[in-house]
PyMOL Python script that loads the backbone (N, CA, C, O; Angstrom):
from pymol import cmd

cmd.read_pdbstr("""\
ATOM      1  N   MET A   1    -237.250-126.665  74.362  1.00  0.00           N
ATOM      2  CA  MET A   1    -236.917-127.276  75.795  1.00  0.00           C
ATOM      3  C   MET A   1    -238.309-127.370  76.365  1.00  0.00           C
ATOM      4  O   MET A   1    -239.144-126.478  76.221  1.00  0.00           O
ATOM      5  N   VAL A   2    -238.522-128.511  77.031  1.00  0.00           N
ATOM      6  CA  VAL A   2    -239.686-128.906  77.949  1.00  0.00           C
ATOM      7  C   VAL A   2    -239.473-129.186  79.266  1.00  0.00           C
ATOM      8  O   VAL A   2    -238.787-130.172  79.534  1.00  0.00           O
ATOM      9  N   VAL A   3    -239.968-128.450  80.227  1.00  0.00           N
ATOM     10  CA  VAL A   3    -239.621-128.835  81.723  1.00  0.00           C
ATOM     11  C   VAL A   3    -240.774-129.941  82.064  1.00  0.00           C
ATOM     12  O   VAL A   3    -241.987-129.750  81.981  1.00  0.00           O
ATOM     13  N   GLN A   4    -240.107-131.157  82.474  1.00  0.00           N
ATOM     14  CA  GLN A   4    -241.038-132.276  82.986  1.00  0.00           C
ATOM     15  C   GLN A   4    -240.935-132.418  84.391  1.00  0.00           C
ATOM     16  O   GLN A   4    -240.275-133.285  84.964  1.00  0.00           O
ATOM     17  N   GLU A   5    -241.747-131.358  85.025  1.00  0.00           N
ATOM     18  CA  GLU A   5    -241.630-131.351  86.424  1.00  0.00           C
ATOM     19  C   GLU A   5    -241.597-132.772  87.427  1.00  0.00           C
ATOM     20  O   GLU A   5    -240.829-132.963  88.370  1.00  0.00           O
ATOM     21  N   GLN A   6    -242.595-133.631  86.954  1.00  0.00           N
ATOM     22  CA  GLN A   6    -242.702-134.889  87.529  1.00  0.00           C
ATOM     23  C   GLN A   6    -241.419-135.732  87.313  1.00  0.00           C
ATOM     24  O   GLN A   6    -241.051-136.444  88.248  1.00  0.00           O
ATOM     25  N   LEU A   7    -240.825-135.716  86.351  1.00  0.00           N
ATOM     26  CA  LEU A   7    -239.494-136.561  86.016  1.00  0.00           C
ATOM     27  C   LEU A   7    -238.360-135.634  86.481  1.00  0.00           C
ATOM     28  O   LEU A   7    -237.199-136.043  86.467  1.00  0.00           O
ATOM     29  N   GLN A   8    -238.655-134.462  86.871  1.00  0.00           N
ATOM     30  CA  GLN A   8    -237.232-133.602  87.197  1.00  0.00           C
ATOM     31  C   GLN A   8    -236.390-133.603  86.180  1.00  0.00           C
ATOM     32  O   GLN A   8    -235.213-133.867  86.428  1.00  0.00           O
ATOM     33  N   THR A   9    -236.774-133.323  84.869  1.00  0.00           N
ATOM     34  CA  THR A   9    -235.935-133.529  83.698  1.00  0.00           C
ATOM     35  C   THR A   9    -236.566-132.349  82.744  1.00  0.00           C
ATOM     36  O   THR A   9    -237.752-132.052  82.607  1.00  0.00           O
ATOM     37  N   LEU A  10    -235.378-131.756  82.112  1.00  0.00           N
ATOM     38  CA  LEU A  10    -235.574-130.678  81.004  1.00  0.00           C
ATOM     39  C   LEU A  10    -235.186-131.683  79.956  1.00  0.00           C
ATOM     40  O   LEU A  10    -234.186-132.400  79.989  1.00  0.00           O
ATOM     41  N   ALA A  11    -236.203-131.637  78.926  1.00  0.00           N
ATOM     42  CA  ALA A  11    -236.151-132.310  77.428  1.00  0.00           C
ATOM     43  C   ALA A  11    -236.086-131.435  76.433  1.00  0.00           C
ATOM     44  O   ALA A  11    -236.789-130.435  76.287  1.00  0.00           O
ATOM     45  N   PHE A  12    -235.092-131.887  75.637  1.00  0.00           N
ATOM     46  CA  PHE A  12    -234.909-130.857  74.420  1.00  0.00           C
ATOM     47  C   PHE A  12    -235.403-131.734  72.978  1.00  0.00           C
ATOM     48  O   PHE A  12    -235.287-132.935  72.735  1.00  0.00           O
ATOM     49  N   TYR A  13    -235.899-130.803  72.282  1.00  0.00           N
ATOM     50  CA  TYR A  13    -236.345-131.342  71.035  1.00  0.00           C
ATOM     51  C   TYR A  13    -236.022-130.514  69.870  1.00  0.00           C
ATOM     52  O   TYR A  13    -235.719-129.326  69.976  1.00  0.00           O
ATOM     53  N   ASP A  14    -236.086-131.129  68.790  1.00  0.00           N
ATOM     54  CA  ASP A  14    -235.399-130.575  67.478  1.00  0.00           C
ATOM     55  C   ASP A  14    -236.430-129.653  67.071  1.00  0.00           C
ATOM     56  O   ASP A  14    -237.581-130.084  67.002  1.00  0.00           O
ATOM     57  N   ALA A  15    -236.181-128.401  66.781  1.00  0.00           N
ATOM     58  CA  ALA A  15    -237.406-127.396  66.511  1.00  0.00           C
ATOM     59  C   ALA A  15    -237.933-127.533  65.218  1.00  0.00           C
ATOM     60  O   ALA A  15    -238.925-126.825  65.043  1.00  0.00           O
ATOM     61  N   GLN A  16    -237.508-128.382  64.013  1.00  0.00           N
ATOM     62  CA  GLN A  16    -238.039-128.702  62.936  1.00  0.00           C
ATOM     63  C   GLN A  16    -238.839-129.789  62.926  1.00  0.00           C
ATOM     64  O   GLN A  16    -240.026-129.711  62.608  1.00  0.00           O
ATOM     65  N   THR A  17    -238.213-130.982  63.298  1.00  0.00           N
ATOM     66  CA  THR A  17    -239.005-132.293  63.477  1.00  0.00           C
ATOM     67  C   THR A  17    -239.703-132.487  64.711  1.00  0.00           C
ATOM     68  O   THR A  17    -240.479-133.442  64.706  1.00  0.00           O
ATOM     69  N   LYS A  18    -239.626-131.838  65.740  1.00  0.00           N
ATOM     70  CA  LYS A  18    -240.260-131.949  66.953  1.00  0.00           C
ATOM     71  C   LYS A  18    -239.990-133.288  67.565  1.00  0.00           C
ATOM     72  O   LYS A  18    -240.749-133.677  68.453  1.00  0.00           O
ATOM     73  N   GLN A  19    -238.948-134.060  67.166  1.00  0.00           N
ATOM     74  CA  GLN A  19    -238.334-135.218  67.779  1.00  0.00           C
ATOM     75  C   GLN A  19    -237.476-134.799  68.833  1.00  0.00           C
ATOM     76  O   GLN A  19    -236.741-133.812  68.786  1.00  0.00           O
ATOM     77  N   PRO A  20    -237.642-135.862  70.115  1.00  0.00           N
ATOM     78  CA  PRO A  20    -236.697-135.534  71.314  1.00  0.00           C
ATOM     79  C   PRO A  20    -235.256-135.960  70.723  1.00  0.00           C
ATOM     80  O   PRO A  20    -234.882-136.853  69.962  1.00  0.00           O
ATOM     81  N   VAL A  21    -234.576-134.843  71.468  1.00  0.00           N
ATOM     82  CA  VAL A  21    -232.962-134.816  71.041  1.00  0.00           C
ATOM     83  C   VAL A  21    -232.250-135.364  72.355  1.00  0.00           C
ATOM     84  O   VAL A  21    -231.352-136.187  72.178  1.00  0.00           O
ATOM     85  N   SER A  22    -232.530-135.027  73.508  1.00  0.00           N
ATOM     86  CA  SER A  22    -231.854-135.298  74.951  1.00  0.00           C
ATOM     87  C   SER A  22    -232.532-134.848  75.983  1.00  0.00           C
ATOM     88  O   SER A  22    -233.328-133.914  75.881  1.00  0.00           O
ATOM     89  N   GLN A  23    -232.278-135.486  77.111  1.00  0.00           N
ATOM     90  CA  GLN A  23    -232.856-135.030  78.406  1.00  0.00           C
ATOM     91  C   GLN A  23    -231.921-134.683  79.418  1.00  0.00           C
ATOM     92  O   GLN A  23    -230.841-135.273  79.405  1.00  0.00           O
ATOM     93  N   THR A  24    -232.114-133.944  80.177  1.00  0.00           N
ATOM     94  CA  THR A  24    -231.006-133.492  81.336  1.00  0.00           C
ATOM     95  C   THR A  24    -231.842-133.595  82.763  1.00  0.00           C
ATOM     96  O   THR A  24    -232.861-132.959  83.033  1.00  0.00           O
ATOM     97  N   LYS A  25    -231.283-134.384  83.459  1.00  0.00           N
ATOM     98  CA  LYS A  25    -231.892-134.559  84.914  1.00  0.00           C
ATOM     99  C   LYS A  25    -231.524-133.373  85.838  1.00  0.00           C
ATOM    100  O   LYS A  25    -230.340-133.055  85.949  1.00  0.00           O
ATOM    101  N   VAL A  26    -232.404-132.769  86.443  1.00  0.00           N
ATOM    102  CA  VAL A  26    -232.286-131.612  87.138  1.00  0.00           C
ATOM    103  C   VAL A  26    -232.730-131.892  88.596  1.00  0.00           C
ATOM    104  O   VAL A  26    -233.820-131.407  88.898  1.00  0.00           O
ATOM    105  N   PRO A  27    -232.143-132.516  89.448  1.00  0.00           N
ATOM    106  CA  PRO A  27    -232.629-132.808  90.758  1.00  0.00           C
ATOM    107  C   PRO A  27    -233.196-131.648  91.678  1.00  0.00           C
ATOM    108  O   PRO A  27    -233.952-131.958  92.599  1.00  0.00           O
ATOM    109  N   ALA A  28    -232.869-130.368  91.467  1.00  0.00           N
ATOM    110  CA  ALA A  28    -233.399-129.564  92.215  1.00  0.00           C
ATOM    111  C   ALA A  28    -233.089-128.119  91.521  1.00  0.00           C
ATOM    112  O   ALA A  28    -232.149-127.993  90.736  1.00  0.00           O
ATOM    113  N   GLY A  29    -233.946-127.050  91.871  1.00  0.00           N
ATOM    114  CA  GLY A  29    -233.981-126.006  91.042  1.00  0.00           C
ATOM    115  C   GLY A  29    -234.810-125.907  89.788  1.00  0.00           C
ATOM    116  O   GLY A  29    -234.888-124.860  89.146  1.00  0.00           O
ATOM    117  N   LEU A  30    -235.389-126.955  89.477  1.00  0.00           N
ATOM    118  CA  LEU A  30    -236.155-127.136  88.049  1.00  0.00           C
ATOM    119  C   LEU A  30    -237.119-125.730  87.801  1.00  0.00           C
ATOM    120  O   LEU A  30    -237.914-125.361  88.666  1.00  0.00           O
ATOM    121  N   PRO A  31    -236.974-125.144  86.757  1.00  0.00           N
ATOM    122  CA  PRO A  31    -238.004-124.197  86.352  1.00  0.00           C
ATOM    123  C   PRO A  31    -239.450-124.861  86.387  1.00  0.00           C
ATOM    124  O   PRO A  31    -239.641-126.031  86.056  1.00  0.00           O
ATOM    125  N   ASP A  32    -240.369-124.065  86.787  1.00  0.00           N
ATOM    126  CA  ASP A  32    -241.785-124.852  86.625  1.00  0.00           C
ATOM    127  C   ASP A  32    -242.566-124.423  85.697  1.00  0.00           C
ATOM    128  O   ASP A  32    -242.378-123.331  85.160  1.00  0.00           O
ATOM    129  N   GLN A  33    -243.592-125.258  85.369  1.00  0.00           N
ATOM    130  CA  GLN A  33    -244.322-124.792  84.009  1.00  0.00           C
ATOM    131  C   GLN A  33    -245.211-123.587  84.188  1.00  0.00           C
ATOM    132  O   GLN A  33    -245.646-123.016  83.188  1.00  0.00           O
ATOM    133  N   GLY A  34    -245.521-123.148  85.454  1.00  0.00           N
ATOM    134  CA  GLY A  34    -246.185-121.940  85.593  1.00  0.00           C
ATOM    135  C   GLY A  34    -245.440-120.621  85.258  1.00  0.00           C
ATOM    136  O   GLY A  34    -245.928-119.581  84.815  1.00  0.00           O
ATOM    137  N   ALA A  35    -244.375-120.846  85.513  1.00  0.00           N
ATOM    138  CA  ALA A  35    -243.306-119.600  85.140  1.00  0.00           C
ATOM    139  C   ALA A  35    -243.088-119.785  83.562  1.00  0.00           C
ATOM    140  O   ALA A  35    -243.095-118.800  82.824  1.00  0.00           O
ATOM    141  N   LEU A  36    -242.908-120.992  83.107  1.00  0.00           N
ATOM    142  CA  LEU A  36    -242.960-121.070  81.670  1.00  0.00           C
ATOM    143  C   LEU A  36    -243.898-120.523  80.955  1.00  0.00           C
ATOM    144  O   LEU A  36    -243.525-119.931  79.942  1.00  0.00           O
ATOM    145  N   ARG A  37    -245.271-120.557  81.247  1.00  0.00           N
ATOM    146  CA  ARG A  37    -246.244-119.980  80.694  1.00  0.00           C
ATOM    147  C   ARG A  37    -246.155-118.633  80.458  1.00  0.00           C
ATOM    148  O   ARG A  37    -246.613-118.069  79.464  1.00  0.00           O
ATOM    149  N   ARG A  38    -245.464-118.022  81.524  1.00  0.00           N
ATOM    150  CA  ARG A  38    -245.394-116.538  81.752  1.00  0.00           C
ATOM    151  C   ARG A  38    -244.272-116.149  81.074  1.00  0.00           C
ATOM    152  O   ARG A  38    -244.060-114.940  80.985  1.00  0.00           O
ATOM    153  N   ARG A  39    -243.389-117.050  80.498  1.00  0.00           N
ATOM    154  CA  ARG A  39    -241.990-116.756  79.604  1.00  0.00           C
ATOM    155  C   ARG A  39    -241.196-115.989  80.298  1.00  0.00           C
ATOM    156  O   ARG A  39    -240.599-115.127  79.654  1.00  0.00           O
ATOM    157  N   ARG A  40    -240.951-116.069  81.809  1.00  0.00           N
ATOM    158  CA  ARG A  40    -240.048-115.529  82.441  1.00  0.00           C
ATOM    159  C   ARG A  40    -238.987-116.234  83.204  1.00  0.00           C
ATOM    160  O   ARG A  40    -238.212-115.628  83.943  1.00  0.00           O
ATOM    161  N   PRO A  41    -238.956-117.578  83.012  1.00  0.00           N
ATOM    162  CA  PRO A  41    -237.955-118.531  83.846  1.00  0.00           C
ATOM    163  C   PRO A  41    -236.553-118.509  83.155  1.00  0.00           C
ATOM    164  O   PRO A  41    -235.511-118.415  83.804  1.00  0.00           O
ATOM    165  N   CYS A  42    -236.598-118.602  81.793  1.00  0.00           N
ATOM    166  CA  CYS A  42    -235.293-118.922  81.168  1.00  0.00           C
ATOM    167  C   CYS A  42    -234.868-117.728  80.368  1.00  0.00           C
ATOM    168  O   CYS A  42    -235.699-116.991  79.837  1.00  0.00           O
ATOM    169  N   ARG A  43    -233.455-117.518  80.273  1.00  0.00           N
ATOM    170  CA  ARG A  43    -232.729-116.687  79.361  1.00  0.00           C
ATOM    171  C   ARG A  43    -231.465-117.022  78.873  1.00  0.00           C
ATOM    172  O   ARG A  43    -230.730-117.624  79.655  1.00  0.00           O
ATOM    173  N   LEU A  44    -231.068-116.779  77.811  1.00  0.00           N
ATOM    174  CA  LEU A  44    -229.726-117.159  77.425  1.00  0.00           C
ATOM    175  C   LEU A  44    -228.917-116.023  77.399  1.00  0.00           C
ATOM    176  O   LEU A  44    -229.377-114.930  77.065  1.00  0.00           O
ATOM    177  N   THR A  45    -227.613-116.203  77.761  1.00  0.00           N
ATOM    178  CA  THR A  45    -226.443-115.212  78.009  1.00  0.00           C
ATOM    179  C   THR A  45    -226.377-114.605  76.456  1.00  0.00           C
ATOM    180  O   THR A  45    -226.873-115.118  75.452  1.00  0.00           O
ATOM    181  N   ALA A  46    -225.626-113.373  76.552  1.00  0.00           N
ATOM    182  CA  ALA A  46    -225.467-112.688  75.427  1.00  0.00           C
ATOM    183  C   ALA A  46    -224.649-113.609  74.300  1.00  0.00           C
ATOM    184  O   ALA A  46    -224.823-113.445  73.092  1.00  0.00           O
ATOM    185  N   ASP A  47    -223.896-114.425  74.757  1.00  0.00           N
ATOM    186  CA  ASP A  47    -223.035-115.251  73.781  1.00  0.00           C
ATOM    187  C   ASP A  47    -223.943-116.713  73.297  1.00  0.00           C
ATOM    188  O   ASP A  47    -223.548-117.558  72.493  1.00  0.00           O
ATOM    189  N   GLY A  48    -225.120-116.712  73.969  1.00  0.00           N
ATOM    190  CA  GLY A  48    -225.894-117.961  73.632  1.00  0.00           C
ATOM    191  C   GLY A  48    -225.415-119.220  74.130  1.00  0.00           C
ATOM    192  O   GLY A  48    -226.012-120.262  73.860  1.00  0.00           O
ATOM    193  N   ARG A  49    -224.282-119.195  74.903  1.00  0.00           N
ATOM    194  CA  ARG A  49    -223.785-120.505  75.467  1.00  0.00           C
ATOM    195  C   ARG A  49    -224.387-121.082  76.689  1.00  0.00           C
ATOM    196  O   ARG A  49    -224.312-122.280  76.963  1.00  0.00           O
ATOM    197  N   THR A  50    -224.946-120.257  77.364  1.00  0.00           N
ATOM    198  CA  THR A  50    -225.378-120.442  78.846  1.00  0.00           C
ATOM    199  C   THR A  50    -226.892-120.088  78.990  1.00  0.00           C
ATOM    200  O   THR A  50    -227.247-118.985  78.574  1.00  0.00           O
ATOM    201  N   LEU A  51    -227.861-120.971  79.571  1.00  0.00           N
ATOM    202  CA  LEU A  51    -229.089-120.646  79.908  1.00  0.00           C
ATOM    203  C   LEU A  51    -229.205-120.639  81.217  1.00  0.00           C
ATOM    204  O   LEU A  51    -228.816-121.528  81.974  1.00  0.00           O
ATOM    205  N   VAL A  52    -229.820-119.487  81.551  1.00  0.00           N
ATOM    206  CA  VAL A  52    -230.110-119.277  83.309  1.00  0.00           C
ATOM    207  C   VAL A  52    -231.447-119.353  83.384  1.00  0.00           C
ATOM    208  O   VAL A  52    -232.142-118.735  82.578  1.00  0.00           O
ATOM    209  N   ALA A  53    -231.986-120.124  84.366  1.00  0.00           N
ATOM    210  CA  ALA A  53    -233.458-120.475  84.596  1.00  0.00           C
ATOM    211  C   ALA A  53    -233.683-120.286  86.093  1.00  0.00           C
ATOM    212  O   ALA A  53    -232.808-120.491  86.935  1.00  0.00           O
ATOM    213  N   SER A  54    -235.005-119.853  86.376  1.00  0.00           N
ATOM    214  CA  SER A  54    -235.272-119.815  87.821  1.00  0.00           C
ATOM    215  C   SER A  54    -236.610-120.476  87.933  1.00  0.00           C
ATOM    216  O   SER A  54    -237.327-120.768  86.976  1.00  0.00           O
ATOM    217  N   ARG A  55    -236.884-120.692  89.246  1.00  0.00           N
ATOM    218  CA  ARG A  55    -238.088-121.475  89.590  1.00  0.00           C
ATOM    219  C   ARG A  55    -238.848-120.571  90.523  1.00  0.00           C
ATOM    220  O   ARG A  55    -238.315-120.214  91.573  1.00  0.00           O
ATOM    221  N   GLU A  56    -239.899-120.233  90.243  1.00  0.00           N
ATOM    222  CA  GLU A  56    -240.804-119.358  90.943  1.00  0.00           C
ATOM    223  C   GLU A  56    -240.996-119.760  92.361  1.00  0.00           C
ATOM    224  O   GLU A  56    -241.500-120.864  92.569  1.00  0.00           O
ATOM    225  N   PHE A  57    -240.630-118.944  93.441  1.00  0.00           N
ATOM    226  CA  PHE A  57    -240.290-118.865  94.748  1.00  0.00           C
ATOM    227  C   PHE A  57    -239.232-119.893  95.104  1.00  0.00           C
ATOM    228  O   PHE A  57    -239.123-120.075  96.317  1.00  0.00           O
ATOM    229  N   GLY A  58    -238.408-120.624  94.309  1.00  0.00           N
ATOM    230  CA  GLY A  58    -237.415-121.402  94.432  1.00  0.00           C
ATOM    231  C   GLY A  58    -236.129-120.950  95.221  1.00  0.00           C
ATOM    232  O   GLY A  58    -235.405-121.707  95.869  1.00  0.00           O
ATOM    233  N   HIS A  59    -235.953-119.511  95.050  1.00  0.00           N
ATOM    234  CA  HIS A  59    -234.799-119.005  95.552  1.00  0.00           C
ATOM    235  C   HIS A  59    -233.539-119.397  95.133  1.00  0.00           C
ATOM    236  O   HIS A  59    -232.567-119.414  95.888  1.00  0.00           O
ATOM    237  N   ARG A  60    -233.507-119.733  93.894  1.00  0.00           N
ATOM    238  CA  ARG A  60    -232.098-120.197  93.433  1.00  0.00           C
ATOM    239  C   ARG A  60    -232.136-120.012  91.796  1.00  0.00           C
ATOM    240  O   ARG A  60    -233.219-120.045  91.213  1.00  0.00           O
ATOM    241  N   LEU A  61    -231.104-119.848  91.203  1.00  0.00           N
ATOM    242  CA  LEU A  61    -230.968-119.877  89.860  1.00  0.00           C
ATOM    243  C   LEU A  61    -230.097-121.182  89.275  1.00  0.00           C
ATOM    244  O   LEU A  61    -229.143-121.635  89.908  1.00  0.00           O
ATOM    245  N   LEU A  62    -230.517-121.710  88.050  1.00  0.00           N
ATOM    246  CA  LEU A  62    -229.837-122.680  87.563  1.00  0.00           C
ATOM    247  C   LEU A  62    -228.990-122.355  86.187  1.00  0.00           C
ATOM    248  O   LEU A  62    -229.531-121.817  85.221  1.00  0.00           O
ATOM    249  N   ARG A  63    -227.650-122.727  86.204  1.00  0.00           N
ATOM    250  CA  ARG A  63    -226.964-122.468  84.951  1.00  0.00           C
ATOM    251  C   ARG A  63    -226.921-123.637  84.037  1.00  0.00           C
ATOM    252  O   ARG A  63    -226.509-124.677  84.550  1.00  0.00           O
ATOM    253  N   LEU A  64    -227.235-123.671  82.890  1.00  0.00           N
ATOM    254  CA  LEU A  64    -227.031-124.874  81.971  1.00  0.00           C
ATOM    255  C   LEU A  64    -226.186-124.499  80.760  1.00  0.00           C
ATOM    256  O   LEU A  64    -226.388-123.520  80.042  1.00  0.00           O
ATOM    257  N   ASP A  65    -225.272-125.346  80.631  1.00  0.00           N
ATOM    258  CA  ASP A  65    -224.333-125.195  79.315  1.00  0.00           C
ATOM    259  C   ASP A  65    -225.339-125.703  78.111  1.00  0.00           C
ATOM    260  O   ASP A  65    -225.786-126.849  78.067  1.00  0.00           O
ATOM    261  N   VAL A  66    -225.614-124.724  77.185  1.00  0.00           N
ATOM    262  CA  VAL A  66    -226.449-125.050  75.923  1.00  0.00           C
ATOM    263  C   VAL A  66    -225.807-126.211  75.049  1.00  0.00           C
ATOM    264  O   VAL A  66    -226.516-127.149  74.685  1.00  0.00           O
ATOM    265  N   ALA A  67    -224.627-126.151  74.757  1.00  0.00           N
ATOM    266  CA  ALA A  67    -223.770-127.124  73.896  1.00  0.00           C
ATOM    267  C   ALA A  67    -224.087-128.493  74.567  1.00  0.00           C
ATOM    268  O   ALA A  67    -224.543-129.389  73.856  1.00  0.00           O
ATOM    269  N   THR A  68    -223.889-128.692  75.790  1.00  0.00           N
ATOM    270  CA  THR A  68    -223.668-129.846  76.297  1.00  0.00           C
ATOM    271  C   THR A  68    -224.963-130.496  77.131  1.00  0.00           C
ATOM    272  O   THR A  68    -225.087-131.647  77.553  1.00  0.00           O
ATOM    273  N   ARG A  69    -225.791-129.484  77.216  1.00  0.00           N
ATOM    274  CA  ARG A  69    -226.997-129.625  77.927  1.00  0.00           C
ATOM    275  C   ARG A  69    -226.884-130.144  79.330  1.00  0.00           C
ATOM    276  O   ARG A  69    -227.780-130.865  79.771  1.00  0.00           O
ATOM    277  N   HIS A  70    -225.805-129.814  80.086  1.00  0.00           N
ATOM    278  CA  HIS A  70    -225.696-130.215  81.558  1.00  0.00           C
ATOM    279  C   HIS A  70    -225.582-128.900  82.391  1.00  0.00           C
ATOM    280  O   HIS A  70    -225.028-127.885  81.967  1.00  0.00           O
ATOM    281  N   VAL A  71    -226.167-129.021  83.627  1.00  0.00           N
ATOM    282  CA  VAL A  71    -226.258-128.204  84.595  1.00  0.00           C
ATOM    283  C   VAL A  71    -225.201-127.936  84.973  1.00  0.00           C
ATOM    284  O   VAL A  71    -224.571-128.942  85.299  1.00  0.00           O
ATOM    285  N   THR A  72    -224.486-126.694  85.138  1.00  0.00           N
ATOM    286  CA  THR A  72    -223.081-126.453  85.416  1.00  0.00           C
ATOM    287  C   THR A  72    -222.970-125.652  86.799  1.00  0.00           C
ATOM    288  O   THR A  72    -221.897-125.254  87.253  1.00  0.00           O
ATOM    289  N   GLY A  73    -224.251-125.461  87.427  1.00  0.00           N
ATOM    290  CA  GLY A  73    -224.138-124.834  88.770  1.00  0.00           C
ATOM    291  C   GLY A  73    -225.564-124.220  89.039  1.00  0.00           C
ATOM    292  O   GLY A  73    -226.433-124.105  88.175  1.00  0.00           O
ATOM    293  N   TYR A  74    -225.681-123.846  90.346  1.00  0.00           N
ATOM    294  CA  TYR A  74    -226.779-123.123  91.041  1.00  0.00           C
ATOM    295  C   TYR A  74    -226.355-121.945  91.551  1.00  0.00           C
ATOM    296  O   TYR A  74    -225.170-121.890  91.881  1.00  0.00           O
ATOM    297  N   LEU A  75    -227.078-120.931  91.705  1.00  0.00           N
ATOM    298  CA  LEU A  75    -226.728-119.843  92.650  1.00  0.00           C
ATOM    299  C   LEU A  75    -228.128-119.468  93.502  1.00  0.00           C
ATOM    300  O   LEU A  75    -229.189-118.994  93.096  1.00  0.00           O
ATOM    301  N   ASN A  76    -227.748-119.828  94.695  1.00  0.00           N
ATOM    302  CA  ASN A  76    -228.791-119.773  95.880  1.00  0.00           C
ATOM    303  C   ASN A  76    -228.983-118.143  95.994  1.00  0.00           C
ATOM    304  O   ASN A  76    -228.077-117.316  95.893  1.00  0.00           O
ATOM    305  N   LEU A  77    -230.282-117.894  96.213  1.00  0.00           N
ATOM    306  CA  LEU A  77    -230.644-116.369  96.467  1.00  0.00           C
ATOM    307  C   LEU A  77    -231.232-116.144  98.032  1.00  0.00           C
ATOM    308  O   LEU A  77    -231.894-116.980  98.648  1.00  0.00           O
ATOM    309  N   PRO A  78    -230.888-114.998  98.458  1.00  0.00           N
ATOM    310  CA  PRO A  78    -231.718-115.026  99.952  1.00  0.00           C
ATOM    311  C   PRO A  78    -233.241-115.085  99.603  1.00  0.00           C
ATOM    312  O   PRO A  78    -233.634-114.798  98.472  1.00  0.00           O
ATOM    313  N   HIS A  79    -234.084-115.464 100.604  1.00  0.00           N
ATOM    314  CA  HIS A  79    -235.327-115.676 100.574  1.00  0.00           C
ATOM    315  C   HIS A  79    -236.312-114.390 100.160  1.00  0.00           C
ATOM    316  O   HIS A  79    -237.471-114.490  99.758  1.00  0.00           O
ATOM    317  N   SER A  80    -235.619-113.261 100.344  1.00  0.00           N
ATOM    318  CA  SER A  80    -236.359-111.945 100.039  1.00  0.00           C
ATOM    319  C   SER A  80    -236.167-111.503  98.724  1.00  0.00           C
ATOM    320  O   SER A  80    -236.845-110.640  98.165  1.00  0.00           O
ATOM    321  N   ALA A  81    -235.078-112.214  98.175  1.00  0.00           N
ATOM    322  CA  ALA A  81    -234.597-111.884  96.608  1.00  0.00           C
ATOM    323  C   ALA A  81    -235.810-112.407  95.614  1.00  0.00           C
ATOM    324  O   ALA A  81    -236.477-113.424  95.805  1.00  0.00           O
ATOM    325  N   ARG A  82    -235.969-111.338  94.335  1.00  0.00           N
ATOM    326  CA  ARG A  82    -236.839-111.737  93.380  1.00  0.00           C
ATOM    327  C   ARG A  82    -235.871-112.511  92.533  1.00  0.00           C
ATOM    328  O   ARG A  82    -234.691-112.207  92.357  1.00  0.00           O
ATOM    329  N   GLN A  83    -236.637-113.766  91.919  1.00  0.00           N
ATOM    330  CA  GLN A  83    -235.694-114.618  91.225  1.00  0.00           C
ATOM    331  C   GLN A  83    -236.201-114.773  89.831  1.00  0.00           C
ATOM    332  O   GLN A  83    -235.558-115.553  89.128  1.00  0.00           O
ATOM    333  N   ASP A  84    -237.208-114.194  89.308  1.00  0.00           N
ATOM    334  CA  ASP A  84    -237.491-114.262  88.009  1.00  0.00           C
ATOM    335  C   ASP A  84    -236.501-113.722  86.970  1.00  0.00           C
ATOM    336  O   ASP A  84    -236.015-112.595  87.066  1.00  0.00           O
ATOM    337  N   VAL A  85    -236.252-114.489  86.072  1.00  0.00           N
ATOM    338  CA  VAL A  85    -235.196-113.994  85.045  1.00  0.00           C
ATOM    339  C   VAL A  85    -235.929-113.203  83.998  1.00  0.00           C
ATOM    340  O   VAL A  85    -236.880-113.723  83.414  1.00  0.00           O
ATOM    341  N   ARG A  86    -235.545-111.983  83.727  1.00  0.00           N
ATOM    342  CA  ARG A  86    -236.388-111.117  82.837  1.00  0.00           C
ATOM    343  C   ARG A  86    -235.380-110.263  82.011  1.00  0.00           C
ATOM    344  O   ARG A  86    -234.274-109.929  82.436  1.00  0.00           O
ATOM    345  N   ASP A  87    -235.862-109.955  80.826  1.00  0.00           N
ATOM    346  CA  ASP A  87    -235.084-108.898  80.084  1.00  0.00           C
ATOM    347  C   ASP A  87    -235.154-107.477  80.639  1.00  0.00           C
ATOM    348  O   ASP A  87    -236.163-106.935  81.090  1.00  0.00           O
ATOM    349  N   PRO A  88    -233.967-106.971  80.541  1.00  0.00           N
ATOM    350  CA  PRO A  88    -234.054-105.454  81.170  1.00  0.00           C
ATOM    351  C   PRO A  88    -234.980-104.612  80.481  1.00  0.00           C
ATOM    352  O   PRO A  88    -235.146-103.448  80.847  1.00  0.00           O
TER     353      PRO A  88
END
""", "prot")
cmd.dss("prot")
cmd.show_as("cartoon", "prot")
cmd.util.cbc("prot")
cmd.orient("prot")
């Protein structure tokens, strides 16, 4: 997955061929490249069906269905809440 901030899009690529597979438009709450470099913004749920992503200082989490690659919801957080998604 590649975050395309300028296009407000998540781009998905085949792991072996590196060819584009699909893109998902994310109008708000997109994880940013800075957070991606620190490897903190995205985590899969235990069953691998859902991706949860955060945007640094964005005060919301994004929920994405991995199979369909569609955004299935957002969780708004209080401005004082830490929103990085990390392993426990």
